[in-house]
C-alpha positions in Angstrom: -7.3 18.9 -10.4 -9.4 16.2 -12.2 -11.1 13.4 -10.3 -10.9 9.8 -11.3 -13.8 8.4 -13.4 -13.6 5.0 -11.7 -16.8 4.2 -9.9 -17.0 2.5 -6.5 -13.3 1.5 -6.3 -12.4 -1.1 -3.8 -9.0 0.3 -2.9 -7.7 3.9 -3.1 -3.9 4.0 -3.5 -2.4 7.2 -2.1 1.0 8.2 -3.4 2.9 11.1 -1.8 5.5 12.5 -4.3 8.2 15.1 -4.4 10.4 15.5 -7.5 9.5 12.1 -8.9 8.6 13.2 -12.4 11.3 11.1 -14.2 9.9 7.8 -13.0 6.2 8.5 -12.2 4.7 7.1 -15.4 6.7 3.9 -15.2 5.6 3.6 -11.5 1.9 4.1 -12.4 2.1 1.6 -15.3 3.5 -1.0 -12.9 0.8 -0.2 -10.4 -2.0 -0.4 -13.0 -0.6 -3.8 -14.2 -1.7 -5.2 -10.8 -5.3 -4.8 -12.1 -8.1 -4.8 -12.4 -7.8 -1.0 -13.0 -11.5 -0.4 -12.8 -11.6 -1.2 -9.1 -8.5 0.7 -8.0 -8.4 4.4 -7.6 -4.9 6.0 -7.8 -4.3 9.3 -6.1 -1.0 11.2 -6.5 -0.4 14.0 -4.0 2.5 16.4 -4.9 4.4 18.2 -2.2 5.8 20.6 -4.8 3.6 23.8 -4.9 4.3 23.9 -8.7 3.0 20.3 -9.1 6.1 19.2 -11.1 5.4 15.5 -10.7 1.7 15.5 -11.3 2.2 17.6 -14.4 4.3 14.8 -15.8 1.6 12.1 -15.4 0.4 10.9 -18.8 -2.0 8.2 -17.6 -5.8 8.8 -17.5 -8.0 8.3 -14.5 -5.4 9.5 -12.0 -6.6 11.8 -9.2 -4.0 14.6 -8.9 -3.6 16.9 -5.9 -1.2 19.4 -4.4 -0.6 19.6 -0.6 1.8 21.1 1.7 5.2 19.5 2.3 5.6 16.4 4.3 4.3 12.9 3.8 1.8 13.1 6.7 0.2 16.2 5.1 0.2 14.7 1.7 -1.3 11.4 2.7 -4.0 13.0 4.7 -4.9 15.1 1.7 -5.0 12.0 -0.4 -7.2 10.2 2.1 -9.6 13.1 2.1 -10.1 12.6 -1.6 -10.4 8.8 -1.5 -13.6 7.1 -2.6 -13.0 3.5 -1.4 -13.2 1.8 2.0 -9.6 0.7 1.9 -6.6 3.1 1.8 -3.2 1.9 0.6 -0.3 4.4 1.3 2.4 3.7 -1.2 5.8 5.4 -1.8 6.6 6.3 -5.4 9.7 4.1 -5.4 8.0 1.0 -4.0 6.5 -1.7 -6.4 3.9 -4.1 -5.1 4.1 -7.9 -5.3 1.7 -9.7 -7.6 -1.9 -10.0 -6.5 -1.2 -7.3 -3.9 -4.7 -5.8 -4.1 -6.3 -9.2 -3.7 -4.2 -10.0 -0.7 -5.0 -6.6 0.9 -8.8 -7.2 0.5 -8.5 -10.7 1.9 -6.5 -9.4 4.9 -9.1 -6.8 5.8 -12.0 -9.2 5.4 -10.8 -10.5 8.7 -12.3 -8.2 11.4 -9.3 -8.9 13.6 -7.1 -6.7 11.5 -7.3 -2.9 11.6 -4.4 -2.3 9.2 -1.5 -4.1 7.6 1.6 -4.0 5.5 3.9 -6.2 3.4 7.4 -7.4 4.0 10.3 -5.2 2.7 12.2 -6.1 -0.4 15.0 -4.0 -1.8 15.8 -3.8 -5.5 19.5 -4.7 -5.5 21.6 -7.9 -6.1 23.8 -7.1 -3.1 23.7 -9.9 -0.5 23.9 -7.3 2.3 20.3 -6.2 1.4 19.1 -9.8 1.9 20.3 -9.5 5.4 18.5 -6.1 5.8 15.3 -7.7 4.5 15.4 -10.5 7.0 16.1 -8.1 9.8 13.2 -5.9 8.8 10.9 -9.0 8.5 11.9 -10.0 12.1 11.6 -6.5 13.5 8.1 -6.0 11.9 6.8 -9.2 13.4 8.1 -8.5 16.8 7.1 -4.8 17.0 4.2 -4.8 14.6 5.4 -1.3 13.6 6.2 -1.3 9.9 7.7 1.7 8.1 6.0 3.5 5.2 8.1 1.7 2.5 6.3 -1.5 3.4 3.0 -0.3 1.8 0.8 0.4 4.8 -2.9 -0.2 4.3 -5.9 0.5 6.6 -9.7 0.7 6.6 -10.8 4.2 5.7 -13.3 4.4 8.5 -10.8 3.3 11.1 -8.1 5.7 9.7 -10.5 8.7 10.0 -11.6 7.6 13.5 -8.1 7.6 14.9 -7.3 11.0 13.3 -5.2 9.9 10.3 -1.5 10.7 10.1 0.0 13.3 12.4 1.4 16.0 10.2 4.9 15.9 11.5 8.1 16.1 9.4 9.3 12.5 10.2 8.1 9.3 11.8 4.5 9.8 10.7 4.3 6.1 9.8 5.8 4.9 13.1 3.4 7.2 15.0 0.4 5.8 13.2 1.3 2.2 13.8 2.1 2.9 17.5 -1.3 4.5 18.0 -3.0 1.5 16.4 -1.0 -0.8 18.7 -1.7 1.4 21.6 -5.4 0.9 21.1 -4.9 -2.9 21.3 -5.7 -3.3 17.6 -3.9 -5.8 15.3 -1.7 -5.1 12.3 -1.5 -7.8 9.7 1.9 -8.5 8.0 1.4 -10.1 4.6 4.4 -12.4 4.0 5.3 -11.2 0.5 7.9 -8.6 -0.4 7.3 -5.2 -1.9 10.2 -4.1 -4.1 11.6 -0.7 -3.0 14.4 1.3 -4.5 17.9 0.9 -3.0 18.8 4.5 -3.9 18.9 5.9 -0.3 20.9 3.0 1.0 23.2 3.1 -2.0 23.7 6.9 -1.6 24.2 7.0 2.1 25.6 3.5 2.8 23.7 0.5 4.1 25.2 0.4 7.6 24.9 4.1 8.1 21.3 4.2 6.9 20.3 1.2 9.0 21.9 2.5 12.2 20.5 6.0 11.7 17.0 4.6 11.3 17.4 2.6 14.5 18.6 5.7 16.3 15.8 7.9 15.0 13.1 5.4 16.0 14.6 4.9 19.4 14.9 8.6 20.1 11.3 9.2 18.8 10.0 6.5 21.1 11.9 8.2 24.0 10.0 11.4 23.3 12.4 13.4 21.2 10.3 15.8 19.0 10.2 14.8 15.3 11.1 18.3 14.3 14.5 17.8 15.9 14.9 14.3 14.4 14.2 15.5 10.9 17.5 17.3 10.8 19.4 14.0 11.1 17.2 12.2 8.6 17.6 14.8 5.8 
């Protein structure tokens, strides 16, 4: 797979994908509009052995890779290819707020912070989602354990030092954040919303999805293996 021609990027954006070919080019275009593109490296890691999503990418200067299934596996594979000192792990249905790259760099200039995230925003006009967003903002500030759809970022050296993501079928984001907190290190929450797709909530129901996520996180924190929890999430 080709490597990016960007030299000395300041942020490497790592995007795990699976069956995202219909919207991948629109997503990359929105990401590149954040600019400046000559300082941001975009790495797309496909969990499909056939590479169906990365084959659909029409944009130049995109690092393309194939990895085994599972976001933890894919994101570790992307991090191994990254060239910058800052890693941003971004879901393919989550758009960043304006000036996101600048805000990330500013946050990690503070030596107090080991990693960070944004607040959650959901692309829907339904008022119920505004309640969900406020709940997530409160939960994130209390627990300092964001989920992956909040655009987690971290210093590369630190990420490698703590062993990266655990390659588990679910809760890889919660596990990483819990390990950071367990070390006594600080996670920054940037008070601006990403914009993530409402498709899972719309398909499965807002109340059901929220309660299921609570239950899964609680069970994981109580020691239930992620391999067992994955059956309920899927």
